[in-house]
C-alpha positions as CSV (number, residue, x, y, z in Angstrom):
1,M,146.8,3.9,77.5
2,P,149.2,4.5,80.4
3,D,148.2,6.9,83.1
4,G,150.9,9.3,82.1
5,D,149.6,9.5,78.5
6,R,145.9,10.0,79.5
7,I,144.4,13.0,77.8
8,N,142.1,15.3,79.8
9,A,139.2,15.7,77.3
10,N,137.9,18.7,79.3
11,L,141.0,20.8,78.6
12,A,142.0,22.5,75.4
13,P,144.9,20.9,73.6
14,R,147.2,23.8,74.5
15,Y,147.0,22.8,78.2
16,Q,147.6,19.1,77.9
17,K,151.4,19.3,78.4
18,V,151.3,21.6,81.5
19,Y,148.4,19.5,82.9
20,K,150.6,16.4,82.9
21,Q,153.3,18.4,84.6
22,L,150.9,19.5,87.2
23,C,150.1,15.9,88.0
24,E,153.8,14.9,88.3
25,P,156.2,15.7,91.1
26,H,159.3,16.4,88.9
27,L,158.9,20.2,88.4
28,S,158.5,22.8,91.1
29,D,155.2,24.8,91.6
30,E,156.9,27.8,90.1
31,E,158.1,25.9,87.1
32,V,154.6,24.5,86.4
33,A,153.1,27.9,86.8
34,H,155.7,29.5,84.5
35,N,155.0,26.8,81.8
36,F,151.3,27.4,82.1
37,L,151.5,31.0,81.3
38,N,152.7,30.4,77.7
39,P,149.6,28.6,76.5
40,F,147.4,30.9,78.6
41,K,148.7,33.8,76.5
42,E,147.1,32.2,73.5
43,E,143.9,31.7,75.5
44,I,143.8,35.4,76.3
45,R,144.4,36.5,72.7
46,Q,141.7,34.1,71.5
47,Q,139.0,35.8,73.5
48,G,139.4,39.0,71.6
49,S,141.2,42.3,72.0
50,E,137.9,44.1,72.4
51,I,138.0,43.0,76.0
52,I,140.6,45.7,76.6
53,V,138.2,48.3,75.1
54,L,135.4,47.2,77.4
55,I,137.7,47.2,80.5
56,N,139.0,50.7,79.6
57,K,135.4,52.0,79.3
58,C,134.4,50.4,82.6
59,S,137.5,51.7,84.4
60,A,136.6,55.3,83.3
61,L,133.1,54.7,84.7
62,C,134.6,53.4,87.9
63,E,137.0,56.4,88.2
64,Q,134.1,58.8,87.8
65,V,132.1,56.9,90.5
66,A,135.1,57.0,92.8
67,L,135.4,60.7,92.3
68,D,131.7,61.4,92.9
69,L,131.9,59.3,96.0
70,A,134.9,61.2,97.3
71,L,133.0,64.5,96.7
72,G,130.1,63.2,98.8
73,N,127.8,62.8,95.8
74,K,125.0,60.2,96.1
75,I,125.6,57.2,93.9
76,N,122.8,55.1,92.3
77,W,124.7,51.8,92.4
78,T,122.0,49.9,90.5
79,K,122.1,52.4,87.7
80,E,125.9,52.2,87.6
81,D,125.7,48.4,87.4
82,Q,123.3,48.7,84.5
83,L,125.6,51.2,82.7
84,I,128.4,48.5,82.8
85,E,126.0,46.2,80.9
86,K,125.3,48.9,78.4
87,L,129.0,49.5,77.8
88,S,129.4,45.9,76.8
89,L,126.9,46.2,74.0
90,G,128.6,45.9,70.6
91,V,131.9,44.7,72.1
92,G,133.1,42.0,69.6
93,A,134.8,39.6,72.1
94,K,133.6,36.0,72.7
95,N,130.4,36.0,74.8
96,A,131.8,33.9,77.6
97,A,134.9,36.2,77.9
98,K,132.7,39.3,77.7
99,E,130.6,38.0,80.6
100,L,133.7,37.4,82.7
101,A,134.9,40.9,81.9
102,I,131.5,42.4,82.9
103,A,131.6,40.4,86.1
104,A,135.1,41.8,86.8
105,C,133.9,45.3,86.2
106,K,130.9,44.9,88.5
107,E,133.2,43.4,91.2
108,Q,135.4,46.5,90.9
109,L,132.4,48.7,91.3
110,Q,131.4,46.9,94.4
111,S,135.0,47.4,95.8
112,I,134.5,51.1,95.3
113,H,131.1,50.9,97.0
114,H,133.0,49.5,100.0
115,S,135.6,52.3,99.8
116,I,138.3,50.2,98.2
117,V,139.8,52.1,95.3
118,D,142.9,50.7,93.4
119,A,145.5,53.1,92.0
120,N,145.0,51.8,88.5
121,L,141.5,50.7,88.0
122,A,142.0,49.4,84.5
123,V,144.8,47.1,85.6
124,A,142.7,46.0,88.7
125,I,139.8,45.0,86.5
126,M,142.0,43.2,84.0
127,K,143.6,41.2,86.8
128,K,140.1,40.1,88.0
129,Y,139.1,39.2,84.4
130,L,142.3,37.1,83.8
131,W,141.9,35.3,87.1
132,S,138.3,34.4,86.2
133,L,139.4,33.3,82.7
134,Y,142.1,31.1,84.3
135,T,139.6,29.6,86.7
136,A,137.0,28.9,83.9
137,K,139.3,27.6,81.2
138,Y,141.8,25.6,83.4
139,V,141.2,25.1,87.1
140,S,137.5,24.2,86.9
141,K,138.2,21.7,84.0
142,V,141.1,20.1,85.9
143,L,138.9,19.6,88.9
144,L,136.1,18.0,86.8
145,K,138.4,15.0,86.2
146,K,137.7,11.9,88.4
147,Q,141.0,10.3,87.3
148,H,144.1,12.3,86.7
149,S,147.3,11.9,84.6
150,N,150.1,9.9,86.1
151,G,147.7,8.3,88.6
152,A,147.8,11.5,90.6
153,D,145.1,11.6,93.3
154,L,142.8,14.5,93.9
155,E,144.6,15.6,97.1
156,F,147.9,15.9,95.1
157,V,146.2,17.9,92.3
158,H,144.6,20.3,94.8
159,A,147.9,20.8,96.5
160,R,149.6,21.5,93.2
161,L,146.9,24.0,92.2
162,A,147.3,25.7,95.6
163,G,151.1,25.7,95.3
164,T,151.1,27.3,91.9
165,K,148.5,29.9,92.8
166,Q,150.8,32.7,94.0
167,Y,153.0,32.3,90.9
168,I,149.9,32.3,88.6
169,I,148.7,35.5,90.3
170,E,152.1,37.1,89.7
171,G,152.1,36.1,86.1
172,L,148.5,37.3,85.5
173,S,149.3,40.6,87.2
174,A,152.2,41.1,84.8
175,F,150.0,40.3,81.9
176,A,147.3,42.7,83.1
177,E,149.8,45.6,83.4
178,Q,151.3,44.8,80.0
179,A,147.9,44.6,78.3
180,I,146.7,47.9,79.6
181,R,150.1,49.6,79.0
182,H,150.3,48.5,75.4
183,N,146.5,48.4,74.8
184,S,147.1,45.0,73.3
185,F,147.3,41.3,74.1
186,D,149.9,40.7,71.5
187,L,152.9,41.8,73.5
188,L,152.4,39.7,76.7
189,R,155.6,38.4,78.3
190,R,156.0,36.0,81.2
191,P,157.8,37.4,84.2
192,S,161.2,35.7,84.8
193,Q,161.5,32.8,87.1
194,R,163.2,33.4,90.4
195,K,166.8,32.3,90.6
196,R,167.2,29.2,92.8
197,N,170.3,29.0,95.0
198,F,171.9,26.1,96.8
199,N,169.9,26.7,100.0
200,D,166.6,26.3,98.2
201,D,167.3,22.6,97.7
202,L,168.2,21.8,101.4
203,D,165.7,20.5,103.9
204,I,167.3,22.3,106.8
205,D,166.8,25.9,107.8
206,L,170.3,27.5,107.5
207,T,169.0,30.8,108.8
208,A,168.6,29.1,112.2
209,V,172.3,28.1,112.3
210,V,174.4,30.5,114.4
211,V,178.1,30.7,113.6
């Protein structure tokens, strides 16, 4: 089987096409990231919409903790951590996804402990959850491969993952905001790609040219 047709057995079938694109130089980092977001929407939905319920419950807890902290009330951080665990009981999402969501909620609680409070805590927690899901379902599995599609070496794959990171973050942030706003994973839409202009394809810095 040619290198370009090699299947990454660690990845779900939905990711095989974009994985091959990751290992090839033909598309830009932004294009690869944009293409990844489509199958990842299916991944998000597959984990269960109950994740949104859990995150909303945890964000309410975090908001109360942030308020108590602002009022100078003493916080029992261990107890609050345990309350997050209790809130997850009975949530009907997949266990692995639920664990990622719980971890995201606890991470948000730690941020509040260190006086970092986001304007929209539900969206902030959802962003953390989606990043963890992306890492678990895609990045970690790509990095497990000793041989990559198209004969790409590990350095190239690492560079591609690093290059797509900012675009992935932007996409996941958009998904997080949409999921919380609509209270659903069914209406997720990828953000539009940036329009490229002629200067983007040049190797010279035209901003340095003085007329």
